[in-house]
C-alpha angles and dihedrals in degrees: 000000000000108000123021129181100228122170148344113250095211143016131265111348093222091059103030104031126241116352127223125211124223113233131194119206126184100178103087099069130009113251094016134097122207116211120196145155123252095356088285136117142286097071131187117227132217130172119248090245093055092043088057090047092052091049091051092050091047092051092048098049111027119350148063130227088256094058100080090137092057091046095051092046091052090044093053092048092049094049091046093052094054093041088055091051092053114179100106087193089072089058099052112131138202109266119257090237089065093049092049093046094055096038092094089060103035103021125220100341123204114230113235095199115033144108135221087260097057106022119122100200127040097251122059145137118253145173098256104044099164092057099032095049084085086066098042105279118154091203130251117346088228090062094039114110109189118183092198141344148099118282142179121213121196102158129187105280094249116128096226092049093047092048092049090047093053092047091052094046091052090047091053093045092048095055106100092197091071128087128232112331129182130178123187103199125198119190137150117273093214140072114352090357094067093077091051090048092054093047091051094046091049094044118118087233096056111118104167134007131193132176118205121202118241118264092016090090139025150210134221105268115253090232096048092120096055102085145335094258098064116089114247097222129047128194113249116256091203142044111266129217119210117193129178112212120188142159118235093269091048093051089051094049097041108028109185127169130200088258090052091052091049093049096047122018099025092044089053092052090051094047091053091074100036110128092009131110120299119245091260092049091049095049092049101042095089136248090279087077101029101278129125101240131077112256112263120223110264095013113144109212117220 
């Protein structure tokens, strides 16, 4: 379908003023849906694949097939939140290949820092819990209180956030009233991330540590949902530190060595960028395909 009347943006017109409808249009670019208010620009874009993913998450956690209006309203709000944040680099995610590779060792992990747009599994913590609960969010990681389980933490690479994350993880692991807990933490091994890396590696709860060289591995691009032109995976511009942190019960339930991490999770992060653009090619291909440079006339993107 090309244009669909989707949702009211506010309540009763007599009390809230004029209402605007949310529209979805798939005619501008093949493989991409544009979502906008009142049939007017500006519009927010999402690839067909991610549109289908969001619909599946909505159906599973809060909606019914008859509630397209509710879905499109929540979709527009979610897209608008992340568009307002900008900085696609903050929304990079661990590749699905890495999650699948380590699943045999750590099970179906819950992501501590994700969104409906970049999550791998159907349950995750995210920044906007009240809105994103409709898509499976468990709320903010800093309010999350797990009694047991296996988790993956790839936070925004902001020093204050990484420090707060590590403090909370150690608090959870140090609570003897809790059951088995495991956190696979992924942070940059450069700049402000170096201090967090050292603290994790020296933590009493550290079970296995791996450093991965820059450009030899990759992440899911933070703007992967925007259109069908953008490449899904981007080479990493930085070295990455991977640390497995567990309490005693977690280490007994999910025993993982450095060699295990290398053969599963790290291998998956490396495989994500095999056959794709090099780091230099990515950085110079222009914003139109996820790079950081303006597209040059005559440049042929890879």
